C-alpha positions in Angstrom: 12.9 11.7 -7.6 11.2 9.9 -10.0 12.9 6.9 -12.5 13.5 7.3 -15.6 10.7 4.9 -17.3 7.9 6.6 -15.1 5.4 7.9 -17.4 3.7 10.1 -15.6 0.3 11.4 -15.7 -1.5 14.7 -15.3 -5.6 14.2 -14.9 -8.4 12.5 -11.5 -9.3 10.9 -14.4 -5.7 9.5 -15.0 -5.3 9.0 -10.6 -9.3 7.1 -11.0 -7.6 4.9 -13.5 -4.4 4.2 -11.8 -6.6 2.7 -8.7 -9.3 1.3 -10.8 -6.6 -1.0 -11.7 -5.5 -1.4 -8.0 -8.7 -2.6 -7.1 -9.0 -4.8 -10.1 -6.2 -6.7 -8.7 -4.2 -5.2 -11.5 -1.0 -3.9 -9.0 0.9 -5.9 -6.5 1.9 -2.9 -5.2 0.8 1.3 -5.5 2.5 4.0 -5.0 0.6 7.5 -5.0 2.5 10.5 -4.1 1.7 14.3 -4.3 1.0 17.0 -2.2 -1.7 17.6 0.1 -4.8 19.0 -1.7 -5.3 16.1 -4.7 -8.4 14.3 -3.6 -5.7 11.5 -3.1 -7.5 10.3 0.8 -11.4 10.8 -0.4 -10.2 8.5 -3.7 -8.9 5.6 -1.5 -11.2 6.1 1.2 -14.1 5.6 -0.6 -13.8 2.7 -2.6 -12.2 0.8 0.5 -16.0 1.2 2.2 -17.6 -1.3 2.8 -20.7 -2.6 0.6 -23.6 -4.6 0.7 -24.2 -7.7 -1.6 -27.8 -9.1 -3.5 -29.0 -10.1 0.0 -28.1 -7.6 2.0 -24.6 -9.9 3.2 -21.5 -7.2 3.9 -18.4 -7.1 2.0 -15.0 -5.7 2.2 -12.4 -6.0 -0.1 -10.0 -4.3 1.0 -9.1 -2.4 4.1 -7.9 1.9 4.7 -5.7 2.6 7.2 -5.2 6.9 8.2 -2.3 8.1 9.7 1.0 7.6 11.5 1.5 4.0 11.2 4.5 2.0 13.4 5.6 -1.4 11.1 4.2 -3.1 14.3 1.2 -1.5 14.0 1.4 -2.3 10.2 1.9 -6.1 10.4 -0.1 -6.5 13.3 -2.9 -5.2 10.6 -2.1 -7.0 8.2 -2.5 -9.8 9.7 -5.5 -9.2 10.8 -7.3 -7.9 7.7 -5.0 -10.5 5.0 -6.4 -11.4 1.9 -7.2 -8.0 1.4 -6.2 -4.6 -0.1 -4.5 -2.9 2.3 -4.8 1.1 1.8 -1.6 3.5 3.9 -2.6 6.2 3.9 0.3 8.9 4.8 1.8 5.9 5.2 5.4 8.3 4.8 6.7 6.4 8.4 6.0 2.9 7.5 8.3 4.0 4.2 10.6 5.6 6.1 11.1 2.4 8.9 13.7 -0.2 7.7 10.9 -2.3 9.1 8.3 -0.8 7.1 10.1 -1.4 3.9 10.8 -5.1 4.4 7.1 -5.9 5.5 6.5 -3.6 2.5 8.8 -5.8 0.4 6.9 -9.2 2.3 3.5 -8.5 1.3 4.3 -7.2 -3.1 5.8 -10.2 -4.3 4.5 -11.5 -7.3 2.4 -14.6 -6.4 -1.3 -14.9 -5.3 -0.1 -16.0 -2.3 2.7 -14.9 0.0 4.3 -15.3 3.3 4.5 -12.7 5.2 7.1 -12.4 8.8 8.5 -10.6 12.1 10.9 -12.5 13.6 11.1 -10.3 16.6 9.7 -11.4 19.9 6.8 -8.3 20.3 4.7 -8.6 23.7 1.6 -6.7 21.1 2.0 -9.9 19.1 1.7 -12.8 21.3 -0.8 -11.2 23.8 -3.6 -10.2 20.4 -2.0 -14.1 19.4 -0.5 -12.7 15.9 2.1 -14.7 14.3 5.9 -14.2 14.1 5.0 -15.6 9.5 1.5 -16.2 8.2 0.8 -15.7 4.9 -1.9 -13.5 2.2 -3.1 -12.2 -1.1 -3.2 -9.0 -0.2 -1.6 -6.6 -2.7 -1.3 -2.9 -1.3 -1.1 0.6 -1.8 0.2 3.7 0.4 -0.4 6.6 -0.8 2.1 9.7 0.8 2.3 13.2 0.6 6.2 13.3 -0.2 8.9 10.6 -0.4 11.5 11.1 0.4 14.1 10.1 -1.8 17.6 7.8 -0.1 19.0 6.8 -1.8 18.7 3.5 0.6 14.6 4.0 -0.4 14.4 5.0 -3.9 17.0 1.3 -3.7 13.7 -0.7 -1.7 11.0 1.1 -4.0 12.8 0.0 -7.0 13.6 -3.2 -6.9 10.0 -4.2 -6.0 8.9 -6.8 -8.5 5.9 -6.1 -10.4 4.2 -3.8 -11.4 4.4 -0.8 -9.8 2.4 2.6 -9.2 4.2 6.2 -8.7 2.3 10.1 -8.7 4.6 12.7 -8.4 4.8 16.1 -6.5 3.7 18.8 -7.6 -0.1 17.7 -9.1 1.0 14.9 -11.5 0.4 11.2 -11.7 3.1 8.5 -13.1 3.3 5.3 -13.3 6.5 2.7 -14.7 4.7 -0.7 -15.8 
């Protein structure tokens, strides 16, 4: 189920344009959904790799997370990699959890600097010195093979501020501005 105003993209070049727009800071949030085997992972993983500047210093502007990540772990990673682009691949679990959707909402506010909070007690946060609230300029990309569309999760998704990228199964990508 896509929003009525979604534009369908049909080529890999269009998907790469989407990816590049995200890495150039044009989106606060990008959602890519498409069946396995469309090179979604490879395209984003490659772009997230650190590179070296002219002086040989390693530069890392993005952090790539692959796998079944919980909202708690995503919060920790968002804190430790704050102010970087965050790409969560296979993010179905993160999005399915209401706490994950709240975290994504906080991270995708249309502000250069946003406040992210987790107010419930968490032993791991205490052990790792992760605060209950922090500020970041991070932007987020979620990559999924499918989007389970309950009315609650779709309402949450379509109410996120800013520009939103979509990819629709089985072979196309769509975009809403």
